[in-house]
C-alpha positions as a Markdown table, in Angstrom:
| # | Residue | x | y | z |
|---|---|---|---|---|
| 1 | Unk | 3.8 | -3.8 | 3.6 |
| 2 | Unk | 0.4 | -4.2 | 2.0 |
| 3 | Unk | -2.8 | -3.6 | 3.9 |
| 4 | Unk | -4.4 | -6.7 | 5.5 |
| 5 | Unk | -7.4 | -8.2 | 3.7 |
| 6 | Unk | -8.5 | -10.3 | 6.6 |
| 7 | Unk | -7.7 | -11.3 | 10.2 |
| 8 | Unk | -8.0 | -14.9 | 11.2 |
| 9 | Unk | -9.0 | -16.4 | 14.6 |
| 10 | Unk | -10.3 | -13.2 | 16.2 |
| 11 | Unk | -13.2 | -12.0 | 18.3 |
| 12 | Unk | -15.2 | -9.1 | 16.9 |
| 13 | Unk | -17.5 | -7.0 | 19.0 |
| 14 | Unk | -20.9 | -6.8 | 17.4 |
| 15 | Unk | -21.7 | -3.4 | 19.0 |
| 16 | Unk | -20.3 | -0.6 | 16.9 |
| 17 | Unk | -18.4 | 2.4 | 18.2 |
| 18 | Unk | -20.2 | 5.3 | 16.8 |
| 19 | Unk | -18.8 | 8.8 | 16.7 |
| 20 | Unk | -19.8 | 12.2 | 15.3 |
| 21 | Unk | -23.5 | 11.3 | 14.7 |
| 22 | Unk | -22.5 | 8.1 | 12.7 |
| 23 | Unk | -19.9 | 9.7 | 10.5 |
| 24 | Unk | -17.2 | 7.6 | 12.0 |
| 25 | Unk | -18.0 | 4.0 | 12.8 |
| 26 | Unk | -15.8 | 1.1 | 14.0 |
| 27 | Unk | -15.8 | -2.4 | 15.4 |
| 28 | Unk | -13.3 | -3.7 | 18.0 |
| 29 | Unk | -11.3 | -6.8 | 17.1 |
| 30 | Unk | -9.5 | -8.8 | 19.8 |
| 31 | Unk | -6.7 | -11.2 | 18.8 |
| 32 | Unk | -5.8 | -14.5 | 20.6 |
| 33 | Unk | -2.8 | -12.8 | 22.3 |
| 34 | Unk | -5.0 | -10.1 | 23.7 |
| 35 | Unk | -4.0 | -7.3 | 21.4 |
| 36 | Unk | -6.7 | -5.3 | 19.8 |
| 37 | Unk | -7.5 | -3.2 | 16.7 |
| 38 | Unk | -10.5 | -1.4 | 15.4 |
| 39 | Unk | -11.8 | -1.6 | 11.9 |
| 40 | Unk | -13.8 | 1.4 | 10.7 |
| 41 | Unk | -15.2 | 3.8 | 8.2 |
| 42 | Unk | -14.8 | 7.6 | 8.1 |
| 43 | Unk | -17.4 | 9.6 | 6.1 |
| 44 | Unk | -16.7 | 13.0 | 4.7 |
| 45 | Unk | -16.0 | 15.7 | 7.3 |
| 46 | Unk | -13.3 | 16.7 | 9.8 |
| 47 | Unk | -12.9 | 15.1 | 13.2 |
| 48 | Unk | -10.7 | 15.2 | 16.3 |
| 49 | Unk | -9.8 | 12.1 | 18.3 |
| 50 | Unk | -8.0 | 11.9 | 21.7 |
| 51 | Unk | -5.8 | 9.0 | 22.4 |
| 52 | Unk | -5.1 | 7.1 | 25.6 |
| 53 | Unk | -2.9 | 4.4 | 24.1 |
| 54 | Unk | -0.5 | 4.9 | 21.2 |
| 55 | Unk | -2.2 | 4.1 | 17.9 |
| 56 | Unk | -1.2 | 3.3 | 14.3 |
| 57 | Unk | -3.9 | 4.4 | 11.8 |
| 58 | Unk | -3.6 | 2.5 | 8.6 |
| 59 | Unk | -5.8 | 3.5 | 5.6 |
| 60 | Unk | -7.0 | 0.4 | 3.8 |
| 61 | Unk | -9.3 | 2.0 | 1.2 |
| 62 | Unk | -10.1 | 5.6 | 0.2 |
| 63 | Unk | -8.1 | 8.6 | 1.3 |
| 64 | Unk | -7.9 | 11.1 | 4.1 |
| 65 | Unk | -5.6 | 13.8 | 5.5 |
| 66 | Unk | -4.5 | 13.9 | 9.1 |
| 67 | Unk | -2.6 | 16.1 | 11.6 |
| 68 | Unk | -1.2 | 14.7 | 14.8 |
| 69 | Unk | -1.1 | 17.0 | 17.8 |
| 70 | Unk | 1.9 | 19.3 | 17.6 |
| 71 | Unk | 2.1 | 19.2 | 13.8 |
| 72 | Unk | 1.4 | 22.4 | 11.9 |
| 73 | Unk | 0.6 | 20.8 | 8.5 |
| 74 | Unk | -1.9 | 18.3 | 7.3 |
| 75 | Unk | -0.5 | 15.1 | 5.6 |
| 76 | Unk | -2.4 | 13.2 | 2.9 |
| 77 | Unk | -2.8 | 9.4 | 3.3 |
| 78 | Unk | -4.1 | 7.0 | 0.6 |
| 79 | Unk | -4.8 | 3.3 | 0.8 |
| 80 | Unk | -1.7 | 1.5 | 2.1 |
| 81 | Unk | -0.3 | 4.4 | 4.1 |
| 82 | Unk | -0.4 | 4.9 | 7.9 |
| 83 | Unk | 0.4 | 7.4 | 10.6 |
| 84 | Unk | 1.3 | 6.9 | 14.3 |
| 85 | Unk | -0.2 | 8.8 | 17.2 |
| 86 | Unk | 1.5 | 8.9 | 20.6 |
| 87 | Unk | -0.3 | 7.9 | 23.8 |
| 88 | Unk | -2.2 | 10.7 | 25.6 |
| 89 | Unk | -2.3 | 12.8 | 22.5 |
| 90 | Unk | -4.8 | 13.6 | 19.7 |
| 91 | Unk | -5.2 | 13.8 | 16.0 |
| 92 | Unk | -7.4 | 15.5 | 13.5 |
| 93 | Unk | -8.6 | 13.5 | 10.5 |
| 94 | Unk | -10.5 | 14.7 | 7.5 |
| 95 | Unk | -12.1 | 13.0 | 4.5 |
| 96 | Unk | -13.0 | 15.2 | 1.5 |
| 97 | Unk | -15.2 | 12.8 | -0.3 |
| 98 | Unk | -16.0 | 9.1 | -0.5 |
| 99 | Unk | -15.3 | 6.9 | 2.5 |
| 100 | Unk | -11.9 | 6.2 | 4.1 |
| 101 | Unk | -11.6 | 2.7 | 5.6 |
| 102 | Unk | -9.0 | 2.1 | 8.3 |
| 103 | Unk | -7.5 | -0.3 | 10.7 |
| 104 | Unk | -6.4 | 1.2 | 14.0 |
| 105 | Unk | -3.8 | -0.8 | 16.0 |
| 106 | Unk | -3.3 | 0.0 | 19.7 |
| 107 | Unk | 0.3 | -0.2 | 21.0 |
């Protein structure tokens, strides 16, 4: 399934979620049915995120590598690829160069 280019009829939070001194930035999007996603940018570096809800991280531009808690090896993800993270878990994500753009869907 191709990456979305736009979302229609949504509410977007103007205040950004800023992590790691501005190296990861996202905005929350709420859909009419109450579901939510974040749209964000990841600048070069390696970061660890903890999850409360289950998440699907879809890379829409650029590339990264990620490792979900419990995995030994990193996996490479390019635009159009995704990975799932269980609730109450964590994942490491790294960008070597450029900017990775993502859509994170909360289950």
